[in-house]
N, CA, C, O and the ligand as a Tripos MOL2 file, in Angstrom:
@<TRIPOS>MOLECULE
protein
  269   267    68     0     0
PROTEIN
NO_CHARGES

@<TRIPOS>ATOM
      1 N          25.1160    2.8820   23.2450 N.3       1 MET1
      2 CA         24.9850    1.8460   21.8900 C.3       1 MET1
      3 C          24.0540    2.7120   21.1070 C.2       1 MET1
      4 O          23.1260    3.3500   21.6050 O.2       1 MET1
      5 N          24.4560    2.6770   19.5280 N.am      2 PHE2
      6 CA         23.6710    3.2290   18.6980 C.3       2 PHE2
      7 C          22.6280    2.5510   18.0900 C.2       2 PHE2
      8 O          22.9110    1.6030   17.3580 O.2       2 PHE2
      9 N          21.2900    2.9170   18.2870 N.am      3 LEU3
     10 CA         20.2440    2.4070   18.0030 C.3       3 LEU3
     11 C          19.6730    3.0890   16.7040 C.2       3 LEU3
     12 O          19.5130    4.3040   16.5890 O.2       3 LEU3
     13 N          19.3930    2.1730   15.7670 N.am      4 LEU4
     14 CA         18.8170    2.7100   14.6170 C.3       4 LEU4
     15 C          17.4030    2.2020   14.4100 C.2       4 LEU4
     16 O          17.1740    1.0030   14.2490 O.2       4 LEU4
     17 N          16.3530    3.2340   14.4170 N.am      5 PHE5
     18 CA         15.1470    2.6160   14.2110 C.3       5 PHE5
     19 C          14.2290    3.6890   13.3700 C.2       5 PHE5
     20 O          14.5530    4.8710   13.2590 O.2       5 PHE5
     21 N          13.1840    3.1930   12.8630 N.am      6 GLY6
     22 CA         12.3050    4.0840   12.2030 C.3       6 GLY6
     23 C          10.8650    3.7380   11.8780 C.2       6 GLY6
     24 O          10.5320    2.5530   11.8810 O.2       6 GLY6
     25 N          10.0350    4.6410   11.6130 N.am      7 PHE7
     26 CA          8.6970    4.1610   11.4800 C.3       7 PHE7
     27 C           8.4130    4.4630    9.7440 C.2       7 PHE7
     28 O           8.9630    5.4040    9.1720 O.2       7 PHE7
     29 N           7.5770    3.6150    9.1210 N.am      8 GLY8
     30 CA          7.3170    3.7600    7.7410 C.3       8 GLY8
     31 C           5.8400    3.3260    7.5120 C.2       8 GLY8
     32 O           5.1290    2.7560    8.3400 O.2       8 GLY8
     33 N           5.4850    3.7060    6.1940 N.am      9 THR9
     34 CA          4.3320    3.0950    5.5730 C.3       9 THR9
     35 C           4.8980    2.2180    4.6090 C.2       9 THR9
     36 O           5.6800    2.6830    3.7790 O.2       9 THR9
     37 N           4.5870    0.9230    4.6080 N.am     10 LYS10
     38 CA          5.1930    0.0030    3.5890 C.3      10 LYS10
     39 C           4.0620   -0.4280    2.5910 C.2      10 LYS10
     40 O           2.9030   -0.5650    2.9830 O.2      10 LYS10
     41 N           4.4160   -0.6270    1.3470 N.am     11 GLN11
     42 CA          3.4570   -0.9530    0.2990 C.3      11 GLN11
     43 C           3.9890   -2.4000   -0.3930 C.2      11 GLN11
     44 O           5.1880   -2.4460   -0.6640 O.2      11 GLN11
     45 N           3.4110   -3.2210   -0.6000 N.am     12 ARG12
     46 CA          3.7080   -4.5450   -1.1270 C.3      12 ARG12
     47 C           2.5710   -4.7340   -2.3600 C.2      12 ARG12
     48 O           1.3580   -4.5690   -2.2330 O.2      12 ARG12
     49 N           3.2100   -5.0810   -3.4510 N.am     13 ASP13
     50 CA          2.5610   -5.3590   -4.8380 C.3      13 ASP13
     51 C           1.9880   -6.6980   -4.7260 C.2      13 ASP13
     52 O           2.6610   -7.6860   -4.4320 O.2      13 ASP13
     53 N           0.7550   -6.7160   -4.9610 N.am     14 LEU14
     54 CA          0.1460   -8.0320   -5.2030 C.3      14 LEU14
     55 C          -0.3960   -8.6370   -6.5090 C.2      14 LEU14
     56 O          -1.0820   -9.6570   -6.5920 O.2      14 LEU14
     57 N           0.0320   -7.8240   -7.5480 N.am     15 GLY15
     58 CA         -0.3400   -8.1730   -8.7170 C.3      15 GLY15
     59 C          -1.5790   -7.2560   -9.1720 C.2      15 GLY15
     60 O          -2.0180   -6.3450   -8.4710 O.2      15 GLY15
     61 N          -2.0570   -7.5860  -10.3560 N.am     16 PRO16
     62 CA         -3.3380   -6.9240  -10.8080 C.3      16 PRO16
     63 C          -4.5000   -7.1070  -10.2310 C.2      16 PRO16
     64 O          -4.8570   -8.2290   -9.8740 O.2      16 PRO16
     65 N          -5.2600   -6.0030  -10.0600 N.am     17 GLY17
     66 CA         -6.5460   -6.3690   -9.4550 C.3      17 GLY17
     67 C          -7.7490   -6.1820  -10.0940 C.2      17 GLY17
     68 O          -7.7730   -6.9140  -11.0830 O.2      17 GLY17
     69 N          -8.6530   -5.6060   -9.9960 N.am     18 GLY18
     70 CA        -10.1120   -5.7920  -10.8490 C.3      18 GLY18
     71 C          -9.9270   -4.6450  -11.8660 C.2      18 GLY18
     72 O          -9.0240   -3.8150  -11.7610 O.2      18 GLY18
     73 N         -10.9220   -4.6540  -12.9430 N.am     19 THR19
     74 CA        -11.0160   -3.6070  -13.8290 C.3      19 THR19
     75 C         -12.2020   -2.6140  -13.2360 C.2      19 THR19
     76 O         -13.3650   -3.0090  -13.1570 O.2      19 THR19
     77 N         -11.8150   -1.3550  -12.8470 N.am     20 ARG20
     78 CA        -12.6620   -0.5840  -12.2310 C.3      20 ARG20
     79 C         -12.6950    0.9870  -12.8830 C.2      20 ARG20
     80 O         -11.6830    1.5690  -13.2750 O.2      20 ARG20
     81 N         -13.9410    1.4970  -12.9140 N.am     21 THR21
     82 CA        -13.9770    2.9680  -13.1100 C.3      21 THR21
     83 C         -13.5940    3.7590  -11.9950 C.2      21 THR21
     84 O         -14.1650    3.6620  -10.9090 O.2      21 THR21
     85 N         -12.6930    4.5040  -12.2060 N.am     22 CYS22
     86 CA        -12.1350    5.4490  -10.9930 C.3      22 CYS22
     87 C         -12.9700    6.4690  -10.5130 C.2      22 CYS22
     88 O         -13.1700    7.4120  -11.2790 O.2      22 CYS22
     89 N         -13.4770    6.4790   -9.4510 N.am     23 PRO23
     90 CA        -14.1930    7.7310   -8.8280 C.3      23 PRO23
     91 C         -13.4190    9.0410   -8.8980 C.2      23 PRO23
     92 O         -14.0280   10.1100   -8.9220 O.2      23 PRO23
     93 N         -12.1500    8.9860   -8.9310 N.am     24 ASN24
     94 CA        -11.4230   10.1870   -8.9560 C.3      24 ASN24
     95 C         -11.1980   10.6750  -10.3170 C.2      24 ASN24
     96 O         -11.4410   11.8700  -10.4880 O.2      24 ASN24
     97 N         -10.7540    9.9460  -11.3970 N.am     25 CYS25
     98 CA        -10.0870   10.4340  -12.4700 C.3      25 CYS25
     99 C         -11.0850   10.1090  -13.5060 C.2      25 CYS25
    100 O         -11.0210   10.8640  -14.4760 O.2      25 CYS25
    101 N         -12.2060    8.9740  -13.5840 N.am     26 GLY26
    102 CA        -13.1810    8.6470  -14.3860 C.3      26 GLY26
    103 C         -12.7540    7.4760  -15.3320 C.2      26 GLY26
    104 O         -13.5350    6.7570  -15.9560 O.2      26 GLY26
    105 N         -11.5510    7.4080  -15.3380 N.am     27 ASN27
    106 CA        -10.8980    6.3870  -16.3350 C.3      27 ASN27
    107 C         -11.0860    4.8160  -15.8610 C.2      27 ASN27
    108 O         -10.7070    4.3440  -14.7890 O.2      27 ASN27
    109 N         -11.7920    4.1020  -16.9700 N.am     28 THR28
    110 CA        -11.9020    2.5870  -16.6010 C.3      28 THR28
    111 C         -10.6050    2.0060  -16.9340 C.2      28 THR28
    112 O         -10.2250    2.1750  -18.0920 O.2      28 THR28
    113 N          -9.8930    1.3860  -16.1780 N.am     29 SER29
    114 CA         -8.6140    0.5560  -16.4190 C.3      29 SER29
    115 C          -8.5070   -0.4880  -15.2730 C.2      29 SER29
    116 O          -9.2930   -0.5000  -14.3250 O.2      29 SER29
    117 N          -7.5160   -1.3340  -15.4200 N.am     30 ARG30
    118 CA         -7.0550   -2.3300  -14.5830 C.3      30 ARG30
    119 C          -6.3330   -1.8860  -13.2840 C.2      30 ARG30
    120 O          -5.2520   -1.3070  -13.3890 O.2      30 ARG30
    121 N          -6.8200   -2.1020  -12.1900 N.am     31 TRP31
    122 CA         -6.2630   -1.3610  -10.9340 C.3      31 TRP31
    123 C          -5.2840   -2.4210  -10.3650 C.2      31 TRP31
    124 O          -5.4040   -3.6220  -10.6060 O.2      31 TRP31
    125 N          -4.3760   -1.9260   -9.6470 N.am     32 ALA32
    126 CA         -3.2840   -2.7860   -8.9510 C.3      32 ALA32
    127 C          -3.7450   -3.0720   -7.5170 C.2      32 ALA32
    128 O          -4.2740   -2.1860   -6.8460 O.2      32 ALA32
    129 N          -3.5560   -4.2280   -7.0810 N.am     33 ARG33
    130 CA         -3.9240   -4.6880   -5.7670 C.3      33 ARG33
    131 C          -2.4870   -4.5530   -4.9670 C.2      33 ARG33
    132 O          -1.4180   -5.0180   -5.3650 O.2      33 ARG33
    133 N          -2.7040   -3.8070   -3.7420 N.am     34 VAL34
    134 CA         -1.7220   -3.7380   -2.9000 C.3      34 VAL34
    135 C          -1.9840   -4.2400   -1.5690 C.2      34 VAL34
    136 O          -3.1350   -4.6080   -1.3320 O.2      34 VAL34
    137 N          -1.1240   -4.3160   -0.6790 N.am     35 ARG35
    138 CA         -1.0580   -4.2850    0.7360 C.3      35 ARG35
    139 C          -0.1040   -3.3140    1.1940 C.2      35 ARG35
    140 O           1.0630   -3.2650    0.8070 O.2      35 ARG35
    141 N          -0.7150   -2.4280    2.1560 N.am     36 ARG36
    142 CA         -0.1890   -1.4780    2.7320 C.3      36 ARG36
    143 C          -0.2310   -1.5840    4.2250 C.2      36 ARG36
    144 O          -1.3010   -1.8650    4.7630 O.2      36 ARG36
    145 N           0.8650   -1.3770    4.9500 N.am     37 PHE37
    146 CA          0.8930   -1.2620    6.5320 C.3      37 PHE37
    147 C           2.0310   -0.5390    7.0670 C.2      37 PHE37
    148 O           3.1310   -0.3480    6.5480 O.2      37 PHE37
    149 N           1.5220   -0.1200    8.3390 N.am     38 ARG38
    150 CA          2.6450    0.7520    8.9570 C.3      38 ARG38
    151 C           3.4210   -0.3270    9.7560 C.2      38 ARG38
    152 O           2.9810   -1.3870   10.2020 O.2      38 ARG38
    153 N           4.6620    0.1760    9.8350 N.am     39 GLN39
    154 CA          5.7250   -0.6300   10.3840 C.3      39 GLN39
    155 C           6.8400    0.0120   11.0550 C.2      39 GLN39
    156 O           7.4590    0.9620   10.5760 O.2      39 GLN39
    157 N           7.1200   -0.6200   12.3590 N.am     40 PHE40
    158 CA          8.2910   -0.0060   13.1180 C.3      40 PHE40
    159 C           9.5090   -1.2410   13.0600 C.2      40 PHE40
    160 O           9.4450   -2.4310   13.3710 O.2      40 PHE40
    161 N          10.4810   -0.5250   12.5960 N.am     41 SER41
    162 CA         11.5940   -1.1880   12.3860 C.3      41 SER41
    163 C          12.8490   -0.9650   13.3660 C.2      41 SER41
    164 O          12.8260    0.1140   13.9580 O.2      41 SER41
    165 N          13.9360   -1.8040   13.6320 N.am     42 VAL42
    166 CA         14.9470   -1.5410   14.2930 C.3      42 VAL42
    167 C          16.0910   -2.2840   13.6490 C.2      42 VAL42
    168 O          16.0690   -3.5030   13.4780 O.2      42 VAL42
    169 N          17.0980   -1.4960   13.2980 N.am     43 PHE43
    170 CA         18.3750   -1.8950   12.3380 C.3      43 PHE43
    171 C          17.6520   -2.3320   11.0870 C.2      43 PHE43
    172 O          18.0080   -3.4440   10.6960 O.2      43 PHE43
    173 N          16.7620   -1.7580   10.3900 N.am     44 PHE44
    174 CA         15.9880   -2.0560    9.1850 C.3      44 PHE44
    175 C          15.2090   -3.5640    9.1610 C.2      44 PHE44
    176 O          14.7660   -4.0960    8.1430 O.2      44 PHE44
    177 N          15.1480   -4.1670   10.6460 N.am     45 VAL45
    178 CA         14.6510   -5.3000   10.5250 C.3      45 VAL45
    179 C          13.1470   -4.9210   11.5930 C.2      45 VAL45
    180 O          13.0410   -4.5570   12.7640 O.2      45 VAL45
    181 N          12.0000   -5.2670   10.3460 N.am     46 PRO46
    182 CA         10.5910   -4.8470   11.1020 C.3      46 PRO46
    183 C          10.3700   -5.6750   12.2350 C.2      46 PRO46
    184 O          10.5420   -6.8940   12.2270 O.2      46 PRO46
    185 N           9.9660   -4.9670   13.2670 N.am     47 VAL47
    186 CA          9.6410   -5.5260   14.4680 C.3      47 VAL47
    187 C           8.1070   -5.4340   14.8620 C.2      47 VAL47
    188 O           7.5840   -6.3470   15.5010 O.2      47 VAL47
    189 N           7.5040   -4.4770   14.5240 N.am     48 VAL48
    190 CA          5.9620   -4.4610   14.6420 C.3      48 VAL48
    191 C           5.3660   -3.8350   13.3350 C.2      48 VAL48
    192 O           5.8860   -2.8970   12.7330 O.2      48 VAL48
    193 N           4.0150   -4.5780   12.9130 N.am     49 ARG49
    194 CA          3.4010   -4.3500   11.9040 C.3      49 ARG49
    195 C           2.0890   -4.2150   12.3530 C.2      49 ARG49
    196 O           1.6230   -4.9310   13.2390 O.2      49 ARG49
    197 N           1.3020   -3.0900   11.6320 N.am     50 TRP50
    198 CA         -0.2030   -2.8840   12.2380 C.3      50 TRP50
    199 C          -0.7710   -2.1100   11.1690 C.2      50 TRP50
    200 O          -0.1250   -1.6050   10.2510 O.2      50 TRP50
    201 N          -2.0960   -2.0410   11.3480 N.am     51 ASN51
    202 CA         -2.8520   -1.2190   10.2260 C.3      51 ASN51
    203 C          -2.6890   -1.8250    9.1050 C.2      51 ASN51
    204 O          -2.3280   -1.0370    8.2300 O.2      51 ASN51
    205 N          -2.8000   -2.8790    8.7560 N.am     52 ARG52
    206 CA         -2.7640   -3.5820    7.8330 C.3      52 ARG52
    207 C          -4.0250   -3.3650    6.7960 C.2      52 ARG52
    208 O          -5.1800   -3.4070    7.2190 O.2      52 ARG52
    209 N          -3.7260   -3.1320    5.4110 N.am     53 ARG53
    210 CA         -4.9790   -3.0480    4.8080 C.3      53 ARG53
    211 C          -4.7360   -3.3730    3.3600 C.2      53 ARG53
    212 O          -3.6300   -3.1090    2.8880 O.2      53 ARG53
    213 N          -5.8030   -4.0010    2.5010 N.am     54 HIS54
    214 CA         -5.7100   -4.2730    1.3630 C.3      54 HIS54
    215 C          -6.4790   -3.2630    0.4910 C.2      54 HIS54
    216 O          -7.6340   -2.9050    0.7210 O.2      54 HIS54
    217 N          -5.7500   -2.8610   -0.4900 N.am     55 LEU55
    218 CA         -6.1850   -1.6250   -1.2140 C.3      55 LEU55
    219 C          -6.0790   -2.1840   -2.8070 C.2      55 LEU55
    220 O          -5.3150   -3.0510   -3.2280 O.2      55 LEU55
    221 N          -7.0630   -1.4320   -3.5390 N.am     56 GLU56
    222 CA         -6.7660   -1.3340   -5.1300 C.3      56 GLU56
    223 C          -6.3120    0.0730   -5.5740 C.2      56 GLU56
    224 O          -7.0240    1.0100   -5.2130 O.2      56 GLU56
    225 N          -5.4900    0.2700   -6.1290 N.am     57 VAL57
    226 CA         -4.9480    1.5320   -6.6350 C.3      57 VAL57
    227 C          -5.1100    1.7610   -8.0080 C.2      57 VAL57
    228 O          -4.6850    0.9310   -8.8110 O.2      57 VAL57
    229 N          -5.7560    2.9350   -8.4290 N.am     58 CYS58
    230 CA         -5.9760    3.3070   -9.7860 C.3      58 CYS58
    231 C          -4.5700    3.5160  -10.4810 C.2      58 CYS58
    232 O          -3.7600    4.2690   -9.9410 O.2      58 CYS58
    233 N          -4.2710    2.8990  -11.6130 N.am     59 GLY59
    234 CA         -3.0230    3.0490  -12.2610 C.3      59 GLY59
    235 C          -2.7560    4.3770  -12.9640 C.2      59 GLY59
    236 O          -1.6480    4.7430  -13.3550 O.2      59 GLY59
    237 N          -3.9790    5.1030  -13.0870 N.am     60 ILE60
    238 CA         -3.6370    6.2920  -13.7620 C.3      60 ILE60
    239 C          -3.5810    7.6470  -12.9900 C.2      60 ILE60
    240 O          -2.9440    8.6210  -13.3930 O.2      60 ILE60
    241 N          -4.3010    7.6110  -11.8600 N.am     61 CYS61
    242 CA         -4.1770    8.8790  -10.7660 C.3      61 CYS61
    243 C          -3.7350    8.2480   -9.4860 C.2      61 CYS61
    244 O          -3.4110    9.0840   -8.6430 O.2      61 CYS61
    245 N          -3.6460    7.1750   -9.1620 N.am     62 GLY62
    246 CA         -3.0590    6.9900   -7.8540 C.3      62 GLY62
    247 C          -4.2320    6.7100   -6.6880 C.2      62 GLY62
    248 O          -3.8890    6.2890   -5.5830 O.2      62 GLY62
    249 N          -5.4150    6.9310   -6.9550 N.am     63 ALA63
    250 CA         -6.6510    6.5850   -6.1780 C.3      63 ALA63
    251 C          -6.5680    5.4440   -5.5040 C.2      63 ALA63
    252 O          -6.1620    4.4710   -6.1390 O.2      63 ALA63
    253 N          -6.9230    5.2670   -4.0750 N.am     64 ALA64
    254 CA         -7.1680    3.9960   -3.7690 C.3      64 ALA64
    255 C          -8.1680    3.9240   -3.0050 C.2      64 ALA64
    256 O          -8.6400    4.8740   -2.3800 O.2      64 ALA64
    257 N          -8.6680    2.5080   -2.9930 N.am     65 ILE65
    258 CA        -10.0310    2.0170   -2.1560 C.3      65 ILE65
    259 C          -9.6190    0.9590   -1.5760 C.2      65 ILE65
    260 O          -8.6920    0.2940   -2.0380 O.2      65 ILE65
    261 N         -10.3150    0.6190   -0.3640 N.am     66 GLU66
    262 CA        -10.0440   -0.4030    0.3230 C.3      66 GLU66
    263 C         -11.1320   -1.4510   -0.1840 C.2      66 GLU66
    264 O         -12.3060   -1.1650   -0.4190 O.2      66 GLU66
    265 N         -10.5490   -2.7240   -0.3170 N.am     67 VAL67
    266 CA        -11.1890   -3.8220   -0.5970 C.3      67 VAL67
    267 C         -11.2740   -4.9500    0.2290 C.2      67 VAL67
    268 O         -11.9100   -5.9380   -0.1390 O.2      67 VAL67
    269 ZN         -8.0000    7.2300  -11.3660 Zn       68 ZN68
@<TRIPOS>BOND
     1     1     2 1
     2     2     3 1
     3     3     4 2
     4     3     5 am
     5     5     6 1
     6     6     7 1
     7     7     8 2
     8     7     9 am
     9     9    10 1
    10    10    11 1
    11    11    12 2
    12    11    13 am
    13    13    14 1
    14    14    15 1
    15    15    16 2
    16    15    17 am
    17    17    18 1
    18    18    19 1
    19    19    20 2
    20    19    21 am
    21    21    22 1
    22    22    23 1
    23    23    24 2
    24    23    25 am
    25    25    26 1
    26    26    27 1
    27    27    28 2
    28    27    29 am
    29    29    30 1
    30    30    31 1
    31    31    32 2
    32    31    33 am
    33    33    34 1
    34    34    35 1
    35    35    36 2
    36    35    37 am
    37    37    38 1
    38    38    39 1
    39    39    40 2
    40    39    41 am
    41    41    42 1
    42    42    43 1
    43    43    44 2
    44    43    45 am
    45    45    46 1
    46    46    47 1
    47    47    48 2
    48    47    49 am
    49    49    50 1
    50    50    51 1
    51    51    52 2
    52    51    53 am
    53    53    54 1
    54    54    55 1
    55    55    56 2
    56    55    57 am
    57    57    58 1
    58    58    59 1
    59    59    60 2
    60    59    61 am
    61    61    62 1
    62    62    63 1
    63    63    64 2
    64    63    65 am
    65    65    66 1
    66    66    67 1
    67    67    68 2
    68    67    69 am
    69    69    70 1
    70    70    71 1
    71    71    72 2
    72    71    73 am
    73    73    74 1
    74    74    75 1
    75    75    76 2
    76    75    77 am
    77    77    78 1
    78    78    79 1
    79    79    80 2
    80    79    81 am
    81    81    82 1
    82    82    83 1
    83    83    84 2
    84    83    85 am
    85    85    86 1
    86    86    87 1
    87    87    88 2
    88    87    89 am
    89    89    90 1
    90    90    91 1
    91    91    92 2
    92    91    93 am
    93    93    94 1
    94    94    95 1
    95    95    96 2
    96    95    97 am
    97    97    98 1
    98    98    99 1
    99    99   100 2
   100    99   101 am
   101   101   102 1
   102   102   103 1
   103   103   104 2
   104   103   105 am
   105   105   106 1
   106   106   107 1
   107   107   108 2
   108   107   109 am
   109   109   110 1
   110   110   111 1
   111   111   112 2
   112   111   113 am
   113   113   114 1
   114   114   115 1
   115   115   116 2
   116   115   117 am
   117   117   118 1
   118   118   119 1
   119   119   120 2
   120   119   121 am
   121   121   122 1
   122   122   123 1
   123   123   124 2
   124   123   125 am
   125   125   126 1
   126   126   127 1
   127   127   128 2
   128   127   129 am
   129   129   130 1
   130   130   131 1
   131   131   132 2
   132   131   133 am
   133   133   134 1
   134   134   135 1
   135   135   136 2
   136   135   137 am
   137   137   138 1
   138   138   139 1
   139   139   140 2
   140   139   141 am
   141   141   142 1
   142   142   143 1
   143   143   144 2
   144   143   145 am
   145   145   146 1
   146   146   147 1
   147   147   148 2
   148   147   149 am
   149   149   150 1
   150   150   151 1
   151   151   152 2
   152   151   153 am
   153   153   154 1
   154   154   155 1
   155   155   156 2
   156   155   157 am
   157   157   158 1
   158   158   159 1
   159   159   160 2
   160   159   161 am
   161   161   162 1
   162   162   163 1
   163   163   164 2
   164   163   165 am
   165   165   166 1
   166   166   167 1
   167   167   168 2
   168   167   169 am
   169   169   170 1
   170   170   171 1
   171   171   172 2
   172   171   173 am
   173   173   174 1
   174   174   175 1
   175   175   176 2
   176   175   177 am
   177   177   178 1
   178   178   179 1
   179   179   180 2
   180   179   181 am
   181   181   182 1
   182   182   183 1
   183   183   184 2
   184   183   185 am
   185   185   186 1
   186   186   187 1
   187   187   188 2
   188   187   189 am
   189   189   190 1
   190   190   191 1
   191   191   192 2
   192   191   193 am
   193   193   194 1
   194   194   195 1
   195   195   196 2
   196   195   197 am
   197   197   198 1
   198   198   199 1
   199   199   200 2
   200   199   201 am
   201   201   202 1
   202   202   203 1
   203   203   204 2
   204   203   205 am
   205   205   206 1
   206   206   207 1
   207   207   208 2
   208   207   209 am
   209   209   210 1
   210   210   211 1
   211   211   212 2
   212   211   213 am
   213   213   214 1
   214   214   215 1
   215   215   216 2
   216   215   217 am
   217   217   218 1
   218   218   219 1
   219   219   220 2
   220   219   221 am
   221   221   222 1
   222   222   223 1
   223   223   224 2
   224   223   225 am
   225   225   226 1
   226   226   227 1
   227   227   228 2
   228   227   229 am
   229   229   230 1
   230   230   231 1
   231   231   232 2
   232   231   233 am
   233   233   234 1
   234   234   235 1
   235   235   236 2
   236   235   237 am
   237   237   238 1
   238   238   239 1
   239   239   240 2
   240   239   241 am
   241   241   242 1
   242   242   243 1
   243   243   244 2
   244   243   245 am
   245   245   246 1
   246   246   247 1
   247   247   248 2
   248   247   249 am
   249   249   250 1
   250   250   251 1
   251   251   252 2
   252   251   253 am
   253   253   254 1
   254   254   255 1
   255   255   256 2
   256   255   257 am
   257   257   258 1
   258   258   259 1
   259   259   260 2
   260   259   261 am
   261   261   262 1
   262   262   263 1
   263   263   264 2
   264   263   265 am
   265   265   266 1
   266   266   267 1
   267   267   268 2
@<TRIPOS>SUBSTRUCTURE
     1 MET1         2 RESIDUE 1 A MET
     2 PHE2         6 RESIDUE 1 A PHE
     3 LEU3        10 RESIDUE 1 A LEU
     4 LEU4        14 RESIDUE 1 A LEU
     5 PHE5        18 RESIDUE 1 A PHE
     6 GLY6        22 RESIDUE 1 A GLY
     7 PHE7        26 RESIDUE 1 A PHE
     8 GLY8        30 RESIDUE 1 A GLY
     9 THR9        34 RESIDUE 1 A THR
    10 LYS10       38 RESIDUE 1 A LYS
    11 GLN11       42 RESIDUE 1 A GLN
    12 ARG12       46 RESIDUE 1 A ARG
    13 ASP13       50 RESIDUE 1 A ASP
    14 LEU14       54 RESIDUE 1 A LEU
    15 GLY15       58 RESIDUE 1 A GLY
    16 PRO16       62 RESIDUE 1 A PRO
    17 GLY17       66 RESIDUE 1 A GLY
    18 GLY18       70 RESIDUE 1 A GLY
    19 THR19       74 RESIDUE 1 A THR
    20 ARG20       78 RESIDUE 1 A ARG
    21 THR21       82 RESIDUE 1 A THR
    22 CYS22       86 RESIDUE 1 A CYS
    23 PRO23       90 RESIDUE 1 A PRO
    24 ASN24       94 RESIDUE 1 A ASN
    25 CYS25       98 RESIDUE 1 A CYS
    26 GLY26      102 RESIDUE 1 A GLY
    27 ASN27      106 RESIDUE 1 A ASN
    28 THR28      110 RESIDUE 1 A THR
    29 SER29      114 RESIDUE 1 A SER
    30 ARG30      118 RESIDUE 1 A ARG
    31 TRP31      122 RESIDUE 1 A TRP
    32 ALA32      126 RESIDUE 1 A ALA
    33 ARG33      130 RESIDUE 1 A ARG
    34 VAL34      134 RESIDUE 1 A VAL
    35 ARG35      138 RESIDUE 1 A ARG
    36 ARG36      142 RESIDUE 1 A ARG
    37 PHE37      146 RESIDUE 1 A PHE
    38 ARG38      150 RESIDUE 1 A ARG
    39 GLN39      154 RESIDUE 1 A GLN
    40 PHE40      158 RESIDUE 1 A PHE
    41 SER41      162 RESIDUE 1 A SER
    42 VAL42      166 RESIDUE 1 A VAL
    43 PHE43      170 RESIDUE 1 A PHE
    44 PHE44      174 RESIDUE 1 A PHE
    45 VAL45      178 RESIDUE 1 A VAL
    46 PRO46      182 RESIDUE 1 A PRO
    47 VAL47      186 RESIDUE 1 A VAL
    48 VAL48      190 RESIDUE 1 A VAL
    49 ARG49      194 RESIDUE 1 A ARG
    50 TRP50      198 RESIDUE 1 A TRP
    51 ASN51      202 RESIDUE 1 A ASN
    52 ARG52      206 RESIDUE 1 A ARG
    53 ARG53      210 RESIDUE 1 A ARG
    54 HIS54      214 RESIDUE 1 A HIS
    55 LEU55      218 RESIDUE 1 A LEU
    56 GLU56      222 RESIDUE 1 A GLU
    57 VAL57      226 RESIDUE 1 A VAL
    58 CYS58      230 RESIDUE 1 A CYS
    59 GLY59      234 RESIDUE 1 A GLY
    60 ILE60      238 RESIDUE 1 A ILE
    61 CYS61      242 RESIDUE 1 A CYS
    62 GLY62      246 RESIDUE 1 A GLY
    63 ALA63      250 RESIDUE 1 A ALA
    64 ALA64      254 RESIDUE 1 A ALA
    65 ILE65      258 RESIDUE 1 A ILE
    66 GLU66      262 RESIDUE 1 A GLU
    67 VAL67      266 RESIDUE 1 A VAL
    68 ZN68       269 GROUP 0 **** ****
């Protein structure tokens, strides 16, 4: 039987986050709020998810901080 499975890091957009000054690029902008998690899937169906984190991501340079 052919079994198709995969590991991946998924990211889901949760809309706009707070306005922050980025420690990486120094710009003050509205950050995006995302949820990022590791996922194991079989036949493209997610079976296990772990390491769930809420992050805010700088819209200019992509730096992420945990919130
Ligand atoms: Zn930045």
